[in-house]
N, CA, C and O atoms as a GROMACS GRO file, in nm:
protein
  272
    1MET      N    1  20.598  23.420  -4.286
    1MET     CA    2  20.701  23.336  -4.226
    1MET      C    3  20.801  23.292  -4.333
    1MET      O    4  20.762  23.260  -4.445
    2PRO      N    5  20.929  23.289  -4.298
    2PRO     CA    6  21.029  23.239  -4.393
    2PRO      C    7  21.022  23.086  -4.401
    2PRO      O    8  20.974  23.020  -4.309
    3ASP      N    9  21.070  23.032  -4.513
    3ASP     CA   10  21.079  22.886  -4.525
    3ASP      C   11  21.179  22.836  -4.423
    3ASP      O   12  21.278  22.906  -4.400
    4PRO      N   13  21.162  22.727  -4.363
    4PRO     CA   14  21.059  22.625  -4.375
    4PRO      C   15  20.939  22.650  -4.283
    4PRO      O   16  20.847  22.569  -4.280
    5LEU      N   17  20.940  22.762  -4.208
    5LEU     CA   18  20.830  22.788  -4.115
    5LEU      C   19  20.697  22.809  -4.185
    5LEU      O   20  20.591  22.780  -4.129
    6SER      N   21  20.701  22.859  -4.308
    6SER     CA   22  20.576  22.883  -4.381
    6SER      C   23  20.505  22.753  -4.418
    6SER      O   24  20.387  22.755  -4.453
    7GLN      N   25  20.575  22.642  -4.410
    7GLN     CA   26  20.517  22.514  -4.446
    7GLN      C   27  20.447  22.444  -4.329
    7GLN      O   28  20.386  22.339  -4.346
    8LEU      N   29  20.454  22.504  -4.210
    8LEU     CA   30  20.393  22.443  -4.092
    8LEU      C   31  20.243  22.472  -4.087
    8LEU      O   32  20.198  22.572  -4.143
    9PRO      N   33  20.166  22.387  -4.021
    9PRO     CA   34  20.021  22.406  -4.013
    9PRO      C   35  19.983  22.510  -3.908
    9PRO      O   36  19.947  22.474  -3.795
   10TRP      N   37  19.992  22.637  -3.942
   10TRP     CA   38  19.967  22.744  -3.847
   10TRP      C   39  19.822  22.750  -3.802
   10TRP      O   40  19.793  22.799  -3.693
   11ASP      N   41  19.729  22.700  -3.883
   11ASP     CA   42  19.589  22.697  -3.840
   11ASP      C   43  19.571  22.603  -3.721
   11ASP      O   44  19.491  22.630  -3.631
   12VAL      N   45  19.644  22.493  -3.720
   12VAL     CA   46  19.638  22.399  -3.608
   12VAL      C   47  19.700  22.464  -3.484
   12VAL      O   48  19.647  22.449  -3.373
   13ALA      N   49  19.811  22.534  -3.502
   13ALA     CA   50  19.874  22.603  -3.389
   13ALA      C   51  19.781  22.708  -3.330
   13ALA      O   52  19.774  22.724  -3.208
   14GLN      N   53  19.709  22.780  -3.414
   14GLN     CA   54  19.614  22.880  -3.364
   14GLN      C   55  19.500  22.814  -3.288
   14GLN      O   56  19.454  22.867  -3.187
   15ASP      N   57  19.454  22.699  -3.335
   15ASP     CA   58  19.348  22.626  -3.264
   15ASP      C   59  19.395  22.579  -3.127
   15ASP      O   60  19.320  22.585  -3.030
   16GLU      N   61  19.520  22.532  -3.120
   16GLU     CA   62  19.573  22.476  -2.996
   16GLU      C   63  19.619  22.583  -2.897
   16GLU      O   64  19.594  22.571  -2.777
   17PHE      N   65  19.687  22.688  -2.946
   17PHE     CA   66  19.751  22.786  -2.859
   17PHE      C   67  19.688  22.924  -2.864
   17PHE      O   68  19.726  23.014  -2.788
   18GLY      N   69  19.590  22.943  -2.952
   18GLY     CA   70  19.531  23.074  -2.970
   18GLY      C   71  19.615  23.156  -3.066
   18GLY      O   72  19.726  23.117  -3.103
   19VAL      N   73  19.562  23.270  -3.107
   19VAL     CA   74  19.631  23.354  -3.205
   19VAL      C   75  19.761  23.408  -3.146
   19VAL      O   76  19.865  23.406  -3.212
   20GLN      N   77  19.755  23.457  -3.020
   20GLN     CA   78  19.876  23.512  -2.959
   20GLN      C   79  19.983  23.404  -2.939
   20GLN      O   80  20.101  23.430  -2.960
   21GLY      N   81  19.942  23.286  -2.899
   21GLY     CA   82  20.038  23.177  -2.879
   21GLY      C   83  20.103  23.136  -3.010
   21GLY      O   84  20.224  23.112  -3.014
   22ALA      N   85  20.025  23.127  -3.117
   22ALA     CA   86  20.081  23.091  -3.247
   22ALA      C   87  20.174  23.200  -3.298
   22ALA      O   88  20.277  23.171  -3.359
   23ASP      N   89  20.137  23.327  -3.274
   23ASP     CA   90  20.225  23.437  -3.314
   23ASP      C   91  20.357  23.431  -3.238
   23ASP      O   92  20.463  23.451  -3.297
   24PHE      N   93  20.350  23.403  -3.109
   24PHE     CA   94  20.472  23.391  -3.029
   24PHE      C   95  20.561  23.279  -3.082
   24PHE      O   96  20.682  23.297  -3.098
   25ILE      N   97  20.502  23.164  -3.109
   25ILE     CA   98  20.578  23.051  -3.162
   25ILE      C   99  20.640  23.087  -3.298
   25ILE      O  100  20.754  23.051  -3.325
   26GLY      N  101  20.566  23.158  -3.382
   26GLY     CA  102  20.617  23.199  -3.512
   26GLY      C  103  20.735  23.294  -3.501
   26GLY      O  104  20.835  23.279  -3.571
   27VAL      N  105  20.723  23.392  -3.412
   27VAL     CA  106  20.832  23.489  -3.394
   27VAL      C  107  20.955  23.419  -3.335
   27VAL      O  108  21.067  23.443  -3.379
   28MET      N  109  20.933  23.334  -3.236
   28MET     CA  110  21.045  23.261  -3.175
   28MET      C  111  21.111  23.168  -3.277
   28MET      O  112  21.234  23.156  -3.280
   29GLY      N  113  21.031  23.102  -3.359
   29GLY     CA  114  21.087  23.015  -3.463
   29GLY      C  115  21.169  23.093  -3.564
   29GLY      O  116  21.274  23.047  -3.609
   30THR      N  117  21.122  23.213  -3.600
   30THR     CA  118  21.196  23.298  -3.694
   30THR      C  119  21.329  23.340  -3.635
   30THR      O  120  21.431  23.337  -3.704
   31LEU      N  121  21.330  23.378  -3.507
   31LEU     CA  122  21.455  23.418  -3.442
   31LEU      C  123  21.554  23.301  -3.434
   31LEU      O  124  21.673  23.319  -3.459
   32LEU      N  125  21.503  23.183  -3.400
   32LEU     CA  126  21.590  23.065  -3.394
   32LEU      C  127  21.646  23.029  -3.531
   32LEU      O  128  21.762  22.992  -3.544
   33LEU      N  129  21.562  23.041  -3.632
   33LEU     CA  130  21.606  23.011  -3.769
   33LEU      C  131  21.716  23.106  -3.812
   33LEU      O  132  21.816  23.063  -3.870
   34ARG      N  133  21.698  23.235  -3.786
   34ARG     CA  134  21.801  23.334  -3.823
   34ARG      C  135  21.931  23.309  -3.749
   34ARG      O  136  22.039  23.319  -3.807
   35ALA      N  137  21.922  23.277  -3.620
   35ALA     CA  138  22.043  23.250  -3.542
   35ALA      C  139  22.116  23.128  -3.595
   35ALA      O  140  22.238  23.128  -3.605
   36ALA      N  141  22.041  23.024  -3.629
   36ALA     CA  142  22.103  22.902  -3.684
   36ALA      C  143  22.168  22.930  -3.818
   36ALA      O  144  22.277  22.880  -3.846
   37GLN      N  145  22.102  23.010  -3.903
   37GLN     CA  146  22.160  23.042  -4.034
   37GLN      C  147  22.287  23.125  -4.018
   37GLN      O  148  22.382  23.107  -4.095
   38ASP      N  149  22.291  23.216  -3.921
   38ASP     CA  150  22.411  23.295  -3.895
   38ASP      C  151  22.526  23.204  -3.852
   38ASP      O  152  22.640  23.223  -3.894
   39GLU      N  153  22.496  23.106  -3.767
   39GLU     CA  154  22.599  23.012  -3.722
   39GLU      C  155  22.652  22.929  -3.839
   39GLU      O  156  22.773  22.908  -3.850
   40ILE      N  157  22.564  22.883  -3.925
   40ILE     CA  158  22.605  22.802  -4.039
   40ILE      C  159  22.694  22.882  -4.133
   40ILE      O  160  22.794  22.831  -4.184
   41ARG      N  161  22.659  23.008  -4.158
   41ARG     CA  162  22.742  23.094  -4.244
   41ARG      C  163  22.883  23.107  -4.187
   41ARG      O  164  22.980  23.111  -4.263
   42GLY      N  165  22.894  23.116  -4.057
   42GLY     CA  166  23.025  23.126  -3.993
   42GLY      C  167  23.112  23.004  -4.018
   42GLY      O  168  23.233  23.018  -4.035
   43TYR      N  169  23.053  22.887  -4.021
   43TYR     CA  170  23.130  22.766  -4.048
   43TYR      C  171  23.182  22.764  -4.191
   43TYR      O  172  23.294  22.720  -4.214
   44PHE      N  173  23.103  22.809  -4.286
   44PHE     CA  174  23.149  22.812  -4.425
   44PHE      C  175  23.266  22.907  -4.442
   44PHE      O  176  23.361  22.876  -4.514
   45ILE      N  177  23.261  23.021  -4.377
   45ILE     CA  178  23.370  23.118  -4.386
   45ILE      C  179  23.496  23.062  -4.321
   45ILE      O  180  23.604  23.070  -4.379
   46ASP      N  181  23.483  23.004  -4.200
   46ASP     CA  182  23.598  22.950  -4.130
   46ASP      C  183  23.660  22.833  -4.203
   46ASP      O  184  23.782  22.819  -4.204
   47SER      N  185  23.580  22.748  -4.266
   47SER     CA  186  23.633  22.629  -4.330
   47SER      C  187  23.725  22.665  -4.447
   47SER      O  188  23.820  22.592  -4.474
   48LYS      N  189  23.701  22.775  -4.515
   48LYS     CA  190  23.787  22.816  -4.625
   48LYS      C  191  23.922  22.864  -4.574
   48LYS      O  192  24.025  22.840  -4.637
   49VAL      N  193  23.922  22.931  -4.460
   49VAL     CA  194  24.046  22.984  -4.405
   49VAL      C  195  24.129  22.873  -4.343
   49VAL      O  196  24.250  22.868  -4.363
   50VAL      N  197  24.066  22.785  -4.269
   50VAL     CA  198  24.137  22.681  -4.196
   50VAL      C  199  24.190  22.573  -4.288
   50VAL      O  200  24.301  22.524  -4.268
   51ALA      N  201  24.114  22.535  -4.389
   51ALA     CA  202  24.152  22.422  -4.473
   51ALA      C  203  24.287  22.447  -4.541
   51ALA      O  204  24.378  22.366  -4.526
   52GLY      N  205  24.301  22.554  -4.613
   52GLY     CA  206  24.427  22.589  -4.676
   52GLY      C  207  24.479  22.488  -4.777
   52GLY      O  208  24.597  22.495  -4.813
   53LEU      N  209  24.398  22.396  -4.824
   53LEU     CA  210  24.443  22.293  -4.916
   53LEU      C  211  24.386  22.314  -5.056
   53LEU      O  212  24.371  22.217  -5.130
   54HIS      N  213  24.355  22.434  -5.092
   54HIS     CA  214  24.294  22.460  -5.222
   54HIS      C  215  24.388  22.417  -5.334
   54HIS      O  216  24.499  22.469  -5.348
   55GLY      N  217  24.342  22.323  -5.415
   55GLY     CA  218  24.418  22.278  -5.530
   55GLY      C  219  24.523  22.173  -5.500
   55GLY      O  220  24.587  22.122  -5.592
   56GLN      N  221  24.544  22.137  -5.374
   56GLN     CA  222  24.644  22.037  -5.339
   56GLN      C  223  24.578  21.900  -5.328
   56GLN      O  224  24.464  21.888  -5.284
   57VAL      N  225  24.649  21.798  -5.370
   57VAL     CA  226  24.597  21.662  -5.364
   57VAL      C  227  24.659  21.592  -5.244
   57VAL      O  228  24.781  21.596  -5.226
   58VAL      N  229  24.578  21.530  -5.163
   58VAL     CA  230  24.625  21.456  -5.048
   58VAL      C  231  24.614  21.308  -5.079
   58VAL      O  232  24.505  21.259  -5.111
   59VAL      N  233  24.726  21.237  -5.071
   59VAL     CA  234  24.728  21.094  -5.102
   59VAL      C  235  24.721  21.017  -4.971
   59VAL      O  236  24.795  21.046  -4.876
   60GLN      N  237  24.631  20.918  -4.966
   60GLN     CA  238  24.618  20.834  -4.848
   60GLN      C  239  24.676  20.697  -4.877
   60GLN      O  240  24.676  20.652  -4.991
   61ASP      N  241  24.724  20.631  -4.772
   61ASP     CA  242  24.774  20.495  -4.787
   61ASP      C  243  24.659  20.402  -4.823
   61ASP      O  244  24.544  20.423  -4.782
   62GLN      N  245  24.691  20.299  -4.901
   62GLN     CA  246  24.590  20.201  -4.934
   62GLN      C  247  24.577  20.103  -4.819
   62GLN      O  248  24.675  20.071  -4.752
   63MET      N  249  24.456  20.056  -4.797
   63MET     CA  250  24.429  19.960  -4.691
   63MET      C  251  24.453  19.819  -4.745
   63MET      O  252  24.401  19.784  -4.851
   64ARG      N  253  24.528  19.741  -4.674
   64ARG     CA  254  24.556  19.604  -4.716
   64ARG      C  255  24.456  19.509  -4.650
   64ARG      O  256  24.426  19.520  -4.530
   65ILE      N  257  24.405  19.416  -4.730
   65ILE     CA  258  24.312  19.317  -4.678
   65ILE      C  259  24.376  19.180  -4.695
   65ILE      O  260  24.425  19.146  -4.803
   66GLY      N  261  24.375  19.102  -4.589
   66GLY     CA  262  24.431  18.968  -4.595
   66GLY      C  263  24.569  18.962  -4.532
   66GLY      O  264  24.620  19.063  -4.483
   67PRO      N  265  24.631  18.844  -4.532
   67PRO     CA  266  24.763  18.828  -4.470
   67PRO      C  267  24.871  18.897  -4.552
   67PRO      O  268  24.862  18.909  -4.674
   68ASP      N  269  24.975  18.943  -4.480
   68ASP     CA  270  25.087  19.012  -4.547
   68ASP      C  271  25.185  18.918  -4.607
   68ASP      O  272  25.284  18.961  -4.666
   0.00000   0.00000   0.00000
């Protein structure tokens, strides 16, 4: 199993769901993990293209506290 799935107590899952049930959960968890990682990679790629502010400094107004 890939991390973090390898850190789960698979012996307990086998006791509760049987060997086939634990295998099913492991395979489904691996598929979900890969799908989530693919989605996250897409955000990193898109953020570089959309941002377009590489090397530019953005100045924000200062917030005033108290009466003017």
